[in-house]
N, C-alpha and C positions, 0 to 999 in steps of 0.2 A: 129634559125631553125623553131620555131613555126610560126614566121611571114611569112616565105616562104610557109609553109603549108597552112596558111590562105589565102595568096595571090593566091596560086594555086587553092584552093577550090573556091574562088570567081571568078577566071578567067574561070574555067570550069563549074561554076554554081552549084557545089556540096556544098550545105550548110547544109547537114544532121547533122553535128556535131556542127554547129553554133547555138547560141541562137537567137531565133526569137520571138518577141511579136508584133503583128500587129492587128489593129482594121479594120475589113473589112466592118462592117455594124452595125449601131445602129438603133433600131426600137421599136415601141410600139407593143407588142405581144397581149395585151388585156388591155382594160380599161373599167371600169364601175363606175357609180355613182347612188346611190339610195338615195332618199329623202322622206322616208316614212311618215314623219310628216308634210309635207308641204301641204297647205300654212299656217297652224296654227302656225308652228314653227317660222315663220317670225314675229309674234306678241309677241313672248316671249322676255324676257330680255336675250340678247346674251352673256352668260357666259358659253361656252361649256366646257365639260370635254372631252378631246380627248385621244384616245388610238391608239398607233402605233404598228403594227405588220409587221415585215419584214422577208423575207426568200430568200435564193439564191439557185440556182441549176445550175449545168454545165453538159453538155453531149457532147460527141464527135459527130460530124456530118459527118466526112469522115476519110480517112486513112492518110490525109496529115497534121494532127495536128490542124485542125480547130474545134472549140468548140462553141456551143451556150451557153451563160451564161444568165440566167434570174434572174432578181431582182424583187421580188414581194413585193409590199408595200400595206398594208391595213390601212386606217385611218378611225376610227369611232368617230364621234362627237355626244355627248349627251348633252341635256339641261334638267336638272333635270333627269327624268327617260325616256324621249322621245329621240329616235334617230333622230338627225337633218339630218345627212347624213352618208353614208358609201361609201367610195371611194376605189377602188382597181385598181392598175396599175401593169401590168407586163411589165417592160422595159427590152428589150433583146438586145443582141449584138452578133456578130460573131467575134471571136478572133482567131488568129493563135498563137499557143503557142508551140514552139519546142526547143529542145536542152537543157532544164533545168533538173536538178536533180529532183527526184520525190517530195521531200518536197517543193522545190521552185515552181514547176509546180502546185501543189495543192494550194499553197499559192496565186499564181497569179490568178487562177480560183476562189478561195474562198474569196479573199480580194481585190486584185488590180482591177480586172474586175468589180465587183460590185461597187467599188468606182468611176469608170469611168461612170457607168450607173446612179448612184444616182442623179446627177444634172438634167438629162433628166426626170427622174421619178418625181422628186420634181416639175419641171415646169409643167408637165402634171397634177399633183394633184392640183396645184395652179390654173391652168386654168379651170379645171373641177369644182372646188368648186365655183369659181367666176361666171362661166356660170350658175351655179345652183342657184345663187342669194345670196350666202354666202360670207363673207369676204374671201379673198384668204388665203388658208392654206399654210404657209411657214414652211417647215420642217427644223429643226435644223440639222447641219452637223452630220454625223454618222461616228464613228471610226470603219471601217470594219476590220482593223487589230485586234482590241480588240475582236470584235465579232467572228472572225475566230479563234483566240486563245482560246476563251471560248468554242467554238464548239469542237475544238480538245481536250481540257481538258475533256469535257463531254464524248466524244467518248472513250478516254483512260480510264476514270473512269468506263464506262459501260463495256469495254473490260476486265478490271481487275476484275470487279465484276462477270462477266460471267465465269472467269477462276477459281474462288474459289469454293471449294466443298460445 
């Protein structure tokens, strides 16, 4: 019986109860690179200490279940105490997400979509650092599922802390 309902929904174009996840667009929302210590930094012994900061956000952009998901990655490289470069990329995408329960829906926007965007952001960062005269910065893979689970745990901890008198 359920198969007949699905066939009828597909035939009439009514997909409101069906799960949908689609990528409509992937784009660079913002990119910047600063090299405040150049050209002197190029004469230094290149053994940088790098710091990676990443963040994600998702916001609905219409009533049809389309969301903009933005992955922001900032990489800071220092040699001794001098900043060699600071590169920030906001890689974004427009995703259609419909028909999922609330927890799955949030997980898709908070973990799956950023994992789709990450290779694009990694490529932009590598190209920017290379064009700035530095060796390419190749970021290691990121476990967005673990980061999302950690973020949920922090939110639950904060919520439980707020409830106590």
